[in-house]
C-alpha positions as CSV (number, residue, x, y, z in Angstrom):
1,X,-26.8,-2.7,28.4
2,X,-26.5,-4.2,31.9
3,X,-28.5,-3.1,34.8
4,X,-27.6,-3.9,38.4
5,X,-30.0,-5.2,40.9
6,X,-28.8,-2.8,43.5
7,X,-29.9,0.2,41.4
8,X,-33.5,-0.4,42.3
9,X,-32.9,0.5,45.9
10,X,-32.4,4.1,45.3
11,X,-35.3,4.5,42.8
12,X,-38.4,6.5,43.5
13,X,-41.5,4.8,42.1
14,X,-42.1,7.6,39.6
15,X,-38.7,7.3,38.0
16,X,-37.8,3.7,38.5
17,X,-37.8,2.7,34.8
18,X,-35.9,5.7,33.6
19,X,-33.0,5.1,36.1
20,X,-32.9,1.4,35.3
21,X,-32.6,2.1,31.6
22,X,-29.7,4.4,32.3
23,X,-27.6,2.0,34.5
24,X,-24.4,0.6,33.1
25,X,-21.9,-2.2,33.6
26,X,-19.1,-1.8,36.1
27,X,-15.7,-1.8,34.3
28,X,-13.5,-4.8,34.9
29,X,-9.9,-5.3,34.0
30,X,-10.4,-8.4,31.9
31,X,-14.1,-8.1,31.0
32,X,-13.7,-9.8,27.6
33,X,-12.1,-13.0,28.9
34,X,-13.8,-16.2,30.1
35,X,-11.9,-16.4,33.4
36,X,-10.8,-13.4,35.4
37,X,-9.9,-12.3,38.9
38,X,-12.8,-10.3,40.4
39,X,-12.6,-6.6,40.1
40,X,-14.7,-4.4,42.3
41,X,-13.2,-0.8,42.5
42,X,-13.2,0.2,46.1
43,X,-16.2,-2.0,46.9
44,X,-17.0,-3.9,50.0
45,X,-14.5,-6.6,49.0
46,X,-11.7,-4.2,49.5
47,X,-13.0,-2.2,52.4
48,X,-14.1,-5.1,54.6
49,X,-12.2,-8.1,53.3
50,X,-11.1,-9.3,56.7
51,X,-14.7,-9.5,57.9
52,X,-15.9,-11.1,54.7
53,X,-13.2,-13.8,54.8
54,X,-12.2,-14.1,58.5
55,X,-9.7,-16.6,59.7
56,X,-10.6,-18.5,62.9
57,X,-8.0,-19.1,65.6
58,X,-7.1,-22.7,66.6
59,X,-9.3,-22.3,69.7
60,X,-12.3,-21.1,67.6
61,X,-11.8,-24.0,65.2
62,X,-11.9,-26.4,68.2
63,X,-15.1,-24.7,69.5
64,X,-16.7,-25.0,66.0
65,X,-15.9,-28.7,65.7
66,X,-18.5,-29.5,68.4
67,X,-21.3,-28.3,66.0
68,X,-20.1,-30.1,62.8
69,X,-22.7,-32.1,60.9
70,X,-20.2,-34.8,60.1
71,X,-16.6,-35.9,60.2
72,X,-13.9,-34.0,58.4
73,X,-13.5,-35.0,54.7
74,X,-10.5,-35.1,52.4
75,X,-10.8,-33.8,48.8
76,X,-8.3,-34.6,46.1
77,X,-6.6,-31.7,44.2
78,X,-9.2,-30.1,41.9
79,X,-12.1,-32.1,43.2
80,X,-15.4,-30.4,43.5
81,X,-16.4,-29.5,47.0
82,X,-19.7,-27.8,46.1
83,X,-21.2,-26.6,42.9
84,X,-23.5,-23.7,41.7
85,X,-27.1,-24.6,42.2
86,X,-26.5,-27.4,44.6
87,X,-29.2,-27.5,47.3
88,X,-28.3,-28.0,50.9
89,X,-24.6,-27.3,50.4
90,X,-22.9,-27.2,53.8
91,X,-20.5,-24.5,54.9
92,X,-17.0,-26.0,54.9
93,X,-14.4,-25.1,57.5
94,X,-10.9,-25.7,56.1
95,X,-8.5,-27.7,58.3
96,X,-5.8,-28.3,55.8
97,X,-5.1,-27.1,52.2
98,X,-7.4,-24.7,50.3
99,X,-10.8,-24.4,48.7
100,X,-10.8,-22.2,45.6
101,X,-14.0,-20.3,45.2
102,X,-15.4,-19.4,41.8
103,X,-18.6,-18.1,40.4
104,X,-20.2,-17.2,37.1
105,X,-19.5,-13.9,35.4
106,X,-22.3,-12.8,33.1
107,X,-23.4,-15.4,30.6
108,X,-20.2,-16.9,29.5
109,X,-17.4,-16.1,32.0
110,X,-16.1,-17.5,35.3
111,X,-14.6,-15.5,38.1
112,X,-12.1,-16.6,40.6
113,X,-13.1,-14.9,43.9
114,X,-10.8,-16.1,46.6
115,X,-9.2,-19.2,48.2
116,X,-10.3,-20.3,51.6
117,X,-7.3,-21.3,53.6
118,X,-6.9,-23.0,57.0
119,X,-9.3,-21.6,59.5
120,X,-11.6,-20.1,56.9
121,X,-15.1,-21.3,56.0
122,X,-17.3,-21.2,52.9
123,X,-20.9,-20.2,52.4
124,X,-23.1,-17.1,52.4
125,X,-26.7,-16.4,53.6
126,X,-28.1,-19.3,51.5
127,X,-26.2,-21.7,53.7
128,X,-28.3,-20.8,56.7
129,X,-31.5,-22.1,55.0
130,X,-30.1,-24.8,52.8
131,X,-30.9,-22.9,49.7
132,X,-29.0,-23.5,46.4
133,X,-25.4,-22.3,46.3
134,X,-24.5,-19.3,44.1
135,X,-20.8,-20.1,44.0
136,X,-18.7,-23.2,43.4
137,X,-15.7,-24.5,45.2
138,X,-12.9,-26.9,44.3
139,X,-10.0,-28.3,46.4
140,X,-6.7,-26.4,45.8
141,X,-3.6,-27.8,44.1
142,X,-2.7,-29.8,47.2
143,X,-6.2,-30.9,48.0
144,X,-7.9,-30.1,51.2
145,X,-9.4,-31.4,54.4
146,X,-12.6,-29.7,55.6
147,X,-15.4,-30.0,58.2
148,X,-19.0,-29.8,57.0
149,X,-21.7,-27.7,58.7
150,X,-25.2,-28.2,57.2
151,X,-27.9,-25.6,57.7
152,X,-29.2,-26.8,61.1
153,X,-25.7,-27.3,62.5
154,X,-24.5,-23.9,61.2
155,X,-27.4,-22.2,62.9
156,X,-26.7,-24.2,66.1
157,X,-23.1,-22.9,66.0
158,X,-24.2,-19.3,65.7
159,X,-26.6,-19.6,68.6
160,X,-24.4,-21.8,70.8
161,X,-21.2,-19.7,70.6
162,X,-21.9,-16.0,70.8
163,X,-18.5,-14.6,69.8
164,X,-17.9,-17.2,67.0
165,X,-21.5,-16.9,65.9
166,X,-21.1,-13.1,65.4
167,X,-18.0,-13.6,63.2
168,X,-19.8,-16.2,61.1
169,X,-23.1,-14.4,60.8
170,X,-21.4,-11.1,59.8
171,X,-19.3,-12.9,57.2
172,X,-22.3,-14.6,55.6
173,X,-24.3,-11.4,55.4
174,X,-21.4,-9.4,54.0
175,X,-20.7,-12.0,51.4
176,X,-24.3,-11.7,50.2
177,X,-23.9,-7.9,50.1
178,X,-20.8,-8.3,48.0
179,X,-22.7,-10.7,45.6
180,X,-25.3,-8.1,45.2
181,X,-22.6,-5.5,44.5
182,X,-21.1,-7.8,41.8
183,X,-24.4,-8.6,40.2
184,X,-23.0,-10.6,37.3
185,X,-22.8,-13.7,39.5
186,X,-26.5,-13.8,40.1
187,X,-29.7,-14.1,38.1
188,X,-29.6,-12.6,34.6
189,X,-32.7,-11.1,33.0
190,X,-32.6,-10.6,29.2
191,X,-35.0,-8.1,27.9
192,X,-35.8,-4.4,27.6
193,X,-34.8,-2.6,30.9
194,X,-38.0,-0.5,30.7
195,X,-40.3,-3.5,30.1
196,X,-42.8,-3.8,33.0
197,X,-42.2,-7.5,33.2
198,X,-38.4,-7.0,33.5
199,X,-38.9,-4.3,36.1
200,X,-41.4,-6.5,38.1
201,X,-39.0,-9.4,38.3
202,X,-36.0,-7.2,39.0
203,X,-37.8,-5.5,41.9
204,X,-38.8,-8.9,43.2
205,X,-35.2,-10.2,43.2
206,X,-33.8,-7.0,44.7
207,X,-36.4,-7.0,47.5
208,X,-35.5,-10.6,48.1
209,X,-31.9,-9.7,48.4
210,X,-30.7,-11.7,45.4
211,X,-28.0,-10.5,43.0
212,X,-29.3,-9.8,39.5
213,X,-28.6,-7.8,36.4
214,X,-30.4,-7.0,33.1
215,X,-29.0,-7.5,29.6
216,X,-30.7,-5.3,27.1
217,X,-32.0,-7.7,24.4
218,X,-31.6,-5.0,21.7
219,X,-28.2,-3.5,22.4
220,X,-26.2,-6.0,24.4
221,X,-24.1,-8.4,22.2
222,X,-24.3,-11.3,24.7
223,X,-28.0,-10.9,25.2
224,X,-28.8,-10.8,21.5
225,X,-26.6,-13.8,20.7
226,X,-28.3,-15.9,23.4
227,X,-31.8,-15.0,22.2
228,X,-30.9,-15.8,18.6
229,X,-29.2,-19.1,19.6
230,X,-32.3,-20.3,21.6
231,X,-34.8,-18.9,19.1
232,X,-36.6,-16.8,21.7
233,X,-39.5,-14.7,20.4
234,X,-40.4,-11.3,21.7
235,X,-43.5,-12.7,23.3
236,X,-41.3,-15.0,25.4
237,X,-39.2,-12.3,26.9
238,X,-37.8,-11.6,29.4
239,X,-35.5,-14.6,29.3
240,X,-34.2,-15.5,32.8
241,X,-30.8,-17.3,33.3
242,X,-30.6,-18.7,36.8
243,X,-27.1,-19.1,38.4
244,X,-27.2,-22.9,37.7
245,X,-27.8,-22.3,34.0
246,X,-31.5,-23.0,33.9
247,X,-33.5,-20.9,31.4
248,X,-37.0,-19.5,32.2
249,X,-39.1,-17.8,29.5
250,X,-41.3,-15.0,30.8
251,X,-41.7,-16.5,34.2
252,X,-44.0,-15.5,37.1
253,X,-42.4,-14.5,40.4
254,X,-43.3,-17.9,41.8
255,X,-41.6,-19.7,38.9
256,X,-38.5,-17.6,39.3
257,X,-38.5,-18.1,43.1
258,X,-38.8,-21.8,42.7
259,X,-35.9,-22.0,40.3
260,X,-33.7,-20.0,42.7
261,X,-34.8,-22.0,45.7
262,X,-36.3,-19.0,47.4
263,X,-39.6,-20.7,47.8
264,X,-39.3,-23.8,50.1
265,X,-41.0,-27.1,49.3
266,X,-43.8,-27.5,51.7
267,X,-45.5,-30.9,51.8
268,X,-49.3,-31.3,52.1
269,X,-50.2,-31.7,55.7
270,X,-47.0,-30.2,57.1
271,X,-47.2,-29.3,60.7
272,X,-45.7,-26.2,62.5
273,X,-46.0,-24.7,65.9
274,X,-46.6,-21.3,64.5
275,X,-47.7,-20.2,61.0
276,X,-47.5,-16.5,60.1
277,X,-49.3,-14.9,57.2
278,X,-47.5,-11.8,56.1
279,X,-43.7,-11.2,55.9
280,X,-43.6,-7.5,56.8
281,X,-41.8,-6.2,59.9
282,X,-44.6,-7.5,62.2
283,X,-44.6,-11.0,60.6
284,X,-40.8,-11.3,60.6
285,X,-40.7,-10.1,64.3
286,X,-43.2,-12.8,65.3
287,X,-41.0,-15.3,63.4
288,X,-37.9,-14.2,65.2
289,X,-39.5,-14.4,68.6
290,X,-41.2,-17.7,68.0
291,X,-38.2,-19.4,66.3
292,X,-35.8,-18.2,69.0
293,X,-37.8,-20.1,71.6
294,X,-37.3,-23.3,69.6
295,X,-40.7,-23.4,67.9
296,X,-41.1,-24.5,64.3
297,X,-42.2,-21.5,62.3
298,X,-43.3,-20.9,58.7
299,X,-44.0,-17.4,57.2
300,X,-46.1,-16.9,54.1
301,X,-46.4,-13.8,51.9
302,X,-48.0,-13.6,48.5
303,X,-45.5,-11.0,47.3
304,X,-42.2,-10.7,49.1
305,X,-40.6,-10.0,52.4
306,X,-40.9,-6.5,53.8
307,X,-44.4,-5.5,53.0
308,X,-45.0,-1.7,52.7
309,X,-42.0,-1.0,54.9
310,X,-39.7,-2.8,52.5
311,X,-40.5,-0.2,49.8
312,X,-39.8,2.8,52.1
313,X,-36.6,4.7,51.4
314,X,-36.3,5.9,55.0
315,X,-38.1,5.0,58.2
316,X,-37.6,7.5,61.0
317,X,-40.1,6.2,63.7
318,X,-39.0,2.6,64.1
319,X,-37.9,1.7,67.7
320,X,-34.1,1.4,68.1
321,X,-33.0,3.4,65.1
322,X,-32.8,7.1,66.2
323,X,-31.1,8.1,62.9
324,X,-33.5,6.2,60.8
325,X,-33.1,3.2,58.6
326,X,-34.1,2.2,55.0
327,X,-37.0,-0.3,54.7
328,X,-34.8,-2.8,52.8
329,X,-32.1,-2.6,55.5
330,X,-34.6,-3.2,58.3
331,X,-36.3,-6.1,56.5
332,X,-32.9,-7.6,55.5
333,X,-31.8,-7.7,59.1
334,X,-35.1,-9.2,60.2
335,X,-35.0,-11.8,57.5
336,X,-31.5,-12.9,58.3
337,X,-32.4,-13.0,62.0
338,X,-35.4,-15.2,61.3
339,X,-33.6,-17.8,59.2
340,X,-30.8,-17.8,61.8
341,X,-33.2,-19.3,64.2
342,X,-34.6,-21.7,61.7
343,X,-37.8,-20.0,60.5
344,X,-39.0,-21.0,57.0
345,X,-39.8,-18.0,54.8
346,X,-42.2,-19.0,51.9
347,X,-42.4,-16.2,49.3
348,X,-44.2,-15.6,47.0
349,X,-46.8,-18.0,48.3
350,X,-50.5,-17.0,48.7
351,X,-52.7,-18.2,51.5
352,X,-56.1,-18.8,50.1
353,X,-58.1,-20.0,53.1
354,X,-58.0,-20.4,56.9
355,X,-60.0,-23.2,58.3
356,X,-60.9,-23.0,62.1
357,X,-63.8,-25.4,62.0
358,X,-61.9,-28.5,63.2
359,X,-59.7,-29.3,66.2
360,X,-56.7,-28.0,64.3
361,X,-56.0,-24.7,62.6
362,X,-55.4,-25.3,58.9
363,X,-54.1,-22.9,56.2
364,X,-54.7,-23.7,52.5
365,X,-52.0,-22.2,50.3
366,X,-51.9,-21.9,46.5
367,X,-52.3,-25.2,44.8
368,X,-54.4,-26.7,47.5
369,X,-51.5,-27.6,49.9
370,X,-52.6,-27.7,53.5
371,X,-50.5,-26.5,56.4
372,X,-51.5,-27.4,60.0
373,X,-50.4,-25.2,62.9
374,X,-51.0,-24.9,66.6
375,X,-51.1,-21.1,66.3
376,X,-51.6,-18.8,63.4
377,X,-50.5,-15.1,63.4
378,X,-52.2,-12.9,60.8
379,X,-49.8,-10.0,60.0
380,X,-51.0,-9.4,56.4
381,X,-51.5,-5.7,56.9
382,X,-54.5,-3.8,55.5
383,X,-55.7,-2.7,52.1
384,X,-58.1,0.2,52.6
385,X,-61.2,0.6,50.3
386,X,-61.8,4.1,49.1
387,X,-65.4,5.1,48.9
388,X,-66.6,6.0,45.5
389,X,-68.9,9.1,45.8
390,X,-72.2,9.1,44.0
391,X,-72.7,11.4,41.1
392,X,-75.0,13.6,43.2
393,X,-72.4,13.9,46.0
394,X,-69.7,14.7,43.4
395,X,-71.8,17.4,41.9
396,X,-72.3,18.9,45.4
397,X,-68.6,18.9,46.0
398,X,-68.0,20.6,42.7
399,X,-70.4,23.3,43.5
């Protein structure tokens, strides 16, 4: 059985496990082959393809060149331009030839997604933060020439050219949405769909906006074969297969996030203009405002982005959304906006201590790493204690 990451979004807390267990794999025309053309029946790939893979005009290409992180590069036919799991993969703007985009399909397959032609660019949301690539690209049969845009230069392009920036940002976001829709390209969790550990990790990935699916370890042929081949015991489940092929046995959220590149590497003694504790709407809003003014910003949260709002199916009283908006949609927009301006989002990463005794404000995060900041915003929300009535008071209430 395969369970899609997107399924979790529509689940009420009381019935999450039951619905996850009932989800099934989307049919594909050539599901039993190792290489196939992507098949998403009337999905976003069909309905918004022109926005997912836009073609820039010659004038727009010239405007984009000013923000390139390096000179144009030539790739021989079939040469790898970028690979799955590569950190800091730039977005490539094709000037001549084609880049053939592929990604993993389940445990053993490979999917050809599209070919980027002249005027088209590679990358999705991960490219904004320099996170590991979920897809791979090779030069077409005639090779290609392309211009690189690393994360800082890609962000500069979107901020410095309003019209072009809107086209690029929309495409990157929609590509991530399509990846979530076609979950087989993302992280694979092998275990029982109703297992609390599986549910916990799947909820974490879904709230983080990462494509994922579950293979039932007892009924799915691929999942069972992998477990037997690796000699995985029941106590070591769930088994996680990251997009780059790395295996994790019964990992924590932090171990999974580190494998996927969700959690940035922060050096001891790192300095920021603003450090924010809490990645809910308030924390992300502070990150957007500070980063958009050119300040260096880091956001910490011990669980995930979104806070309590991220788990809300509908928010009706948030300013600017008269028809309401889901918590995940609101948080997703805020997160993309924050990384667009260069904020670092560190989840799941606990802050253990705040030291205000010296001349500098210092946060101590899990593992003893210290972060120094000129200003600290505490947006961690509140956890209310409920009074426990005494036995005498309880008796009075019962009477």
